[in-house]
N, C-alpha and C positions, 0 to 999 in steps of 0.2 A: 185487597192490601198488596202493594207492590212488594216483591222477594227481594232481598237483599243480594247484591252480585257476590260470587263466592270466588274462590280461587280456581275452581274448575272452569267458571265461566269465563274466567281472563284466560286461562290457558287455551280453551277451546277457540277464542276469538283471535289469539295472538298466535296459534298454531303452535305452540310449544306445549312441554310437559308440565304437570302441576309441581314438580319438584322444581322444575326452571322458574316458575312464577314464583315458589316460595324463596329461592335463593336472591332472585330479584328485587323483591319486595323487603326483604330483610338484610339488603345491603351484604350479603354473602358471596365468597368466590363460587366460580362453577359455571357461569354465563358469561358471555362475551358483554361489552359495553353496548353494543348496536341492540343487541337483544335484551338485555337490562332496560335500555331506553324504550323500546317498543312494549315492552310487557308493563311498564310504568305508565306510558301514554295510554295503553287500552283500560289500565285499571282507573285511571283519573276519568277517562270517558265514561265508563261504566257506574263512576261513582262509589268506587270501592272503598271501604275504611277498615283498618285492621280491628279485630274483635278485642276489645279491652281485656275480657276475662281470659281469653286463649293467651294473650301476651302475658299476663300476669303468671298464668300457670307455667309458662316457659321461663320464668324469671325475668322478663323484660319490664321496663317501666310502665305503669298505669297509663301515663300521659294527663294526669289529672292531680290538682290538690283540692284539699278541702278546707272548708270553713264553715263553722258551727257557731249559732248565736243561742245561747240559752237565756233569753231574756222572755217576759211576757210579750206575746206576740203582738198586742194592741199599743205597745210603746214605740213599735218599730215603723209603723205605715207613715207618719208624717215627721219623722226626725232626719234631718238632713245628714248628720255625720254620716251614718252607715252607708248612704248612698252614694256621698263622695269616696267615701273609703273602699267602698267596692269598684267603683269606677276606676281608681287609681290602679287597684290589683288586677283588675279585668284588662286594662290598658298593656300592662306590662306581661301577662299570661297570653293574651291574644296574640302578641306580637311573636312569643315563643311557641305557639301552637298548643297551648296547655289549657285543658278544661278547668273551669272552677266547680266542684261539687259544693252546693251551699245547702245547709239545713237549717231549720229552726227547732230546737228542742223546749220542753219543758223547765229543766234543772240540768244543774251540773253533772249529777248523777247519770242523767240520759244522755248527755253529751260525752261523759267518760265510754258508756257502752257502745256509742257509736263510734268512737275510735277503735275500740277492740274488734267491732265487726269489720269497719274499713280494712283495718290492718289484716285480719283473718282473711277476708276477701280480696285482699290485694287491690282494692278500689283506687288507692290514692298514693303517690309518690312522698307526700307531706302534708302537713297541715298549717294553716294559720290561725292562731289561737287568740282572741279578742278578751277584753273585759278580764284582766289579771284580777284574782281573788284576794282578799288578805289572807285568807287560809283555803289554798289552792290545791288539790289534789291532781290536777292535769300535767304538770311538769313531771314529777315522779313517774306518772303512767306512761307519758311518752318516752321517756327514758328507758322503762322497761321494755316497751315495744320497740325501741330503737326507731321510732318512727320520726323522722326529720320535721323540725317544727320551728316557727317563729312566733314569739309572743309579741303581741301589738299592745303598747300602751303601759310599758312599765316605768318605774322612775327612771329619769336621766340622772347622772351622777351631779351631784351640786356643783354649780359654777359653770356645767356645760351647756354649749349652745352651738347652734349649727348642726350641720349633717357630717357624721364622722362615721368610720368604721373601726372596730377592734376586733381582735382574733383571740380566742382562746380555747382550749380543750380539757378534758379531764375534769376533774370536780371545782367546777367555777364556784364564784360567789354569787348573791342573790341580786336583787334590783338595785340600782344606784350604787353599784360597786365600781363603775367606771368602763372600761372598753374592754371586759372580758365577759364571755358567754357564759351562761350557767350549764356545766355539764355539756351535753350533746346540743343544747337548744341555743338557737339565736333568739336576739331581741332587737324590737325598734322600740326607743325609749322617748318620752316625752316630758319637758319640763314645767310640770304642773306648778312647782313652787315658784319658778320665776315668772309665770304667768300670772299667779295671784297676787304677786308683789307689784306688779305692774297695776293690776286693779286696784289694790289698796292705795298705792301712790296716787293714782288718780282721783280716788274719792276723797282719801285724807287730804290732799291738796286743795280740794274744793271747799273742805270744811265739814265734812260728814264725820259724824262721831258715833252714830248709831247705823250698825249696818247687819243686815242679815243675809246669809247666804243660802238659797233654796237649792239644796244638792240633791244629787241623784241617788240611785240605790246602796244602800249601806254597807253591802258585803264587797261592793267593788274596791280595789286597791286605790284606783283614781280618785274615788269619791274620798275615801280616808285622805289619800294626799293632801287634796284640796283643802278638806276640814283642818287638817293639822296645819298646813301652811296659812291658812286664815287666821288661826290662833297665833301662829307665831308672828306674822306681820302686823297683827293687831296688838300683841304684847310690845313689839318692838317701837311701835308709836304711842304707846302708853295708853292703850284701849283694853279694859277688861271684859270678860265673860258676859257681864251683864250689858255691854253695849255693842257687841261683835260676836256672832253666833251662827251655827248652820242647823238647817232643818231638813231632815231627809224626805226624798219622795221616791216615785217609781219612774221619774221623767216623764211621765205623760201631762199633757197640758190639764188635764182635769185634776190631778194631784197639785200641779204647779199652781193652779187658781187656787185651790182649797188651802194651800200652805199660805199663800199670797194673802187671803182673807183674815187668818188666823192672825198673821203677825201684825197687820194694818188694824185690826180690832184691840191691840194692848194699849193699856194706858199712856204708855210712851212708846209709840210705834217707830220702827226704823225710818229714817230718811233717804235711805239708799238699799235696793235690794239687788243682788248678784245670783245669777239663775245659771245652773250647771248646762242648761242647752238653749237652743233659740224658740223651741215651742213653748218651754214653760215661761221663757221671757215675754213672749208676745200674749201668752195667756194672761200673765201678771199685769202687763200694760192695759189688758181689756179690763179687768178686775179693777184696777185703780180708777179707770174713766167711769166705770160703773157706780162705784162708790164716789164720784165727785172729787177725785183727789188729782190735781193736775201734775203731769210728768212734763218737765221737770221741775215745775213751780214748787211743789211741796215733797216730791220723791222722785229720787234719780234710779234709773234701770240701767244695769249692764248684763249682757248675754255673754256667756262663757264661748259660744261657737257663732260665728257670723253666718248668715246665709242671706238669701232673697228676701225671706219674712222680715229680717232685721231692718232691712234697706228700703222696703215698701211701706212698714208699719209707721203709722204718724202719731208721735214723731219717732223720726228713724231713730233705732237703737245703737247705741255705744255697744260696741261689742270687742271679743278678742278674733282677730282674724289670722286663721292659720291654713296652710296648704294641706288639706286633709287628704285630698286626692294623692299628694305627693307622700303623705304618710304612706298610704296604700301602696303606692308604687315601691318605696324602700323596702316595706315588708315582702312583696312578691319578688323583688330584686334579689333580696337576701337569702329567699328560700330557694330560687332556682340556682343561686349561686352554690349553696351547699349541696342541691342535688346534682350539681354538675362535678362536685368533688372539693370545694372549697371547706375548711374548717368553719365551724358555728362562729359567729361574731356578734358585735354591737353595733346598730347605728342609730345615731341621735337625730331626731328629726328637728327642723328648724325651729327656732323660739317663735313663739305667736307674739304678734304685736297689738296692741290695745288701740283702736280706733275711735275716738272721742265722736259722738254725734248728739243729735238734738236732745236725747234722752238724759242727760247729765248735766248739772248744773249744781251751784252753791246752794245749800238749804236755806229756808228762811232763817232769819237771825236768831228769832226766839226758839226756834226748834233744838237748837244745842245747846241752850243755857243752862 
């Protein structure tokens, strides 16, 4: 196994002392500009990289941020949302020469334990926190540890749209409060209520009055927001709980398909289904085909997240189009700004837009009588 180059190796090849190498590589005075340049050139030629543990012990930054997913691992393999989110995060971090430390754990308790270990070992300079919970212990823990963090996916302020930033410090307010960060934590927020309004506008405008929402994990804040928004938008249009309701799943294609079978087997099945991700929407479309229910002739389908899956499925699926990679870029930019000394703030992601395709159409006249 090849040995990692050391400061002693650099000193020997550059013909200087080890202390001169340390001064040069840590941007400290004590060596001339020519010597500093020569040392850095030799270090690059040898492939030397700073030891993150040693840098942490000396009080320097780790040069890494953390991202933890506390979800069932089998739900992540085919879901496009996280792939796009991470690609946006990585785009920003890579340009800033900052590493992304990524880990999947079994539950929220394990995630909190991991934050404590990372903090104690100084493995990361800050963290990106996904999947806000309805009862979430993570913000208080991160405040206690004074570990810089950006939460991704809190509720956007009512009526907010577009990309913005707000700054706050001290005892901030919770999600949906506007442009003020919560305590020392920043956030990147999404307008789920506005997105659901677009979906209901489209389906109601086509004539649908029986709509089922195949939702995600029930403990996630955005799942609850979408379910609440569905009820609010339905009531605004005069539709009751017997006509419009949500069914929770684990986001997987298997549970999406199972939920689809259940609602379509009801005496008065829905004429439109709204799925919380693209994978479940495609699985639901396959179930409809298997049952001989034409889409959109007898059943309309909407996917919350657009992806290549939605565009290559036949018929192509109506979906909410949003810049998920841009969502990740916003979060990474906000965390880097805080690490550079900016106060914590709030950024609002762009409003998604509904793209009608071949999977939605008016229901047969007799089904809504």
